[in-house]
N, C-alpha and C positions, 0 to 999 in steps of 0.2 A: 712631522712624519719621520720615522727612522729610515735608515737607508734600505732595510729589507722591505718595509712597507711601501716605499716609493718604487722599488724594483718590481714588486708584485703588482702594484697599481699600474705601472707602465706596461707590464706584460698583459694584464687583463684588458687594458685599453686597446692595445694593438690587436689582441685576439678578437675582441668584440667588434673592432672596426673593419678588419680585413678577413676575418675567418668566420666560419660557421661552427660554433661550439655547441654540441648537443650531448645528451646523455649517451648517445650511440656512437660517439667518436668525434674527433676533431677533423673537420673537412676544410681543406684549403681550396678556396674558390679562385680559379684562374681559367681564363678563356672559356667560361661557362661549363667547365668540367669540375668534377669533385674528385679530389685525391684523398683517400682515407689515410689518416695517421692515427696509430693506436696511442691512446693516452696511458695505458697501463696503470701504474699506481698513482699517477698524477690526477686521476679523475676525482679522487676524494677532495682535492684542493678546490676544484671548480664546482662541485655539485653537492647539494644537500643530500646526505645519505638517507635521511628519513623520507625525503621526496622521491628518491630512487626506489626505496622500499614500497612506498605507496603506489608508485607507477607499476612496479613489478606485481604487486598483489592485484591491482586493477586489471592488468593484462592476464593474470592467472584466472581471474573471474571471467574475463572475456573468452578465454580458452575453453572454460567449462561450458559456456553457453553456445558454442558453435559446433556444428557437425560437419562442416565442409573441411575436408582434409587439407586442401591448399591454404585455406585461411588459418587452419591450426598450425601449419608449418610457418606461415608468415608471423603469426602471433608468438610462436615459440622463438623465432629468430629475434624479434624485438625483446622478448624476455631475456634472451641470451645476451644481447647488447647491454641491457640495463643491469643484469647480474654482473657482467664483467666490469662495468663502470663502477658499481657499488663495491665489489670484492667481498672479502671476508666470508662470514657464515652464509650470507645470501647466495654467493657464488657456489659454495660447497653444496648447499641444498639443491640448487638448480642443476648442477652437474650430476648429482645423484638421481634426480627425478627425470631428467631429460630422456634417457633411453626408454624408460617406461612409457612416457607420454608419446614418444615416437613409435612405440610398438616394436622396439628392437630387442626386448628382453623376453625370454620364455617364462613359463610359470615358475621354474626353479630359480629364476633370477639371473640365469646365464645369458650373456649377450649373444644374439642370433647371428651377428655379422662379424666379419674380419675386416677391419678398416684398410688393410693393405690389398684386399681383393679388388682387382680392376673390373671385375664383372659387375660390381655394385652399380656402376653407372650405365649399364646396358639399358636400364629402365630409368627414364628421367625422374619419375616420382621417387624411386628408391635412391637415386643420386642426391636429390634434395634432402631427404631424411638423413642419409649417410653423411653428407657434408656438414649438416648442422651438428651431428654428433661427433664425427671424426676430425673434421677440418684438416684433412690430408692435402698436401700441396698439389699432388697430381689431380685431385678432384676439381680444383679451381678452373682448369682449362675446360673440363667437361661442363662445369656450371656456366662458364662464359658462353659455350656453344648453346646450352639450353636457353640462356637469357636472350640470345640473338635469333635462334631458329625455331624454338618451340612456340606453341600457342599460348594465349594469355594465362590459362590456369597454371602453366609451368613457368612461363617467362617472368611474371611479376614476382613470385616468391624467389626465383633464382637471382633476379636483380637485387632484391632485398638481402639475400645471403651474401652477395658480393659487396654490400655496403652502399647500395644505391637505392633511393626511393624510401617508401614507407609502406605501411599495411595497405594492400589494394583497397580501393573504394568499395568494391563489392563485398568486402569482409566487414564493413562497418567503420565507424569513426575511432580514431585513437582516443583512449581515455583522457579526460581533462587533466588528470594528475601527470600524465606523460607530456602533454602539450606544454604545461607550465614549466617543465624542466628544460625544454629546448629554448635556446636563445640563438638567434641567427640573424646576421645582417649580411647583405650582399651589396657591396658598393662597386662591384665590377660589372654592373649591367651596362 
């Protein structure tokens, strides 16, 4: 093995031993809490881009088959995580389609909301949609409050937007292509 291969091997060995590496981010497991760390451009090193694209397309099909708005937000959140891990053209297409899927564009194609408007989070439902599109820092506190104090239809998608959990059970199962991408070990139990 060359020195670069041995370094990569040791990094991957450490990551898979002590961390949870998924297509949705690198999560460091400590004291039974998950701290999300963004992989950014490093995701392509760890994940099969074709697998990410299959997962995204399966999630998109799942999105088309559901009418529950809270499930739609949860699925779009997972699609967003996968698109960010994949990057490139998939991420560009996703960012272009997301406002339309969320119902945040009018017929002319103009955005209906201003991401800086603090009134967006007066409604928990609108706050979920706005955070998924805008990802403004001030919205995170509002989302944490929704995750803690709102009922199940609001709280579960809010936790998912914060990087905790997965698609709620009442929305259906995560597609098999997405499960195959995730690798996770938890030795801190």
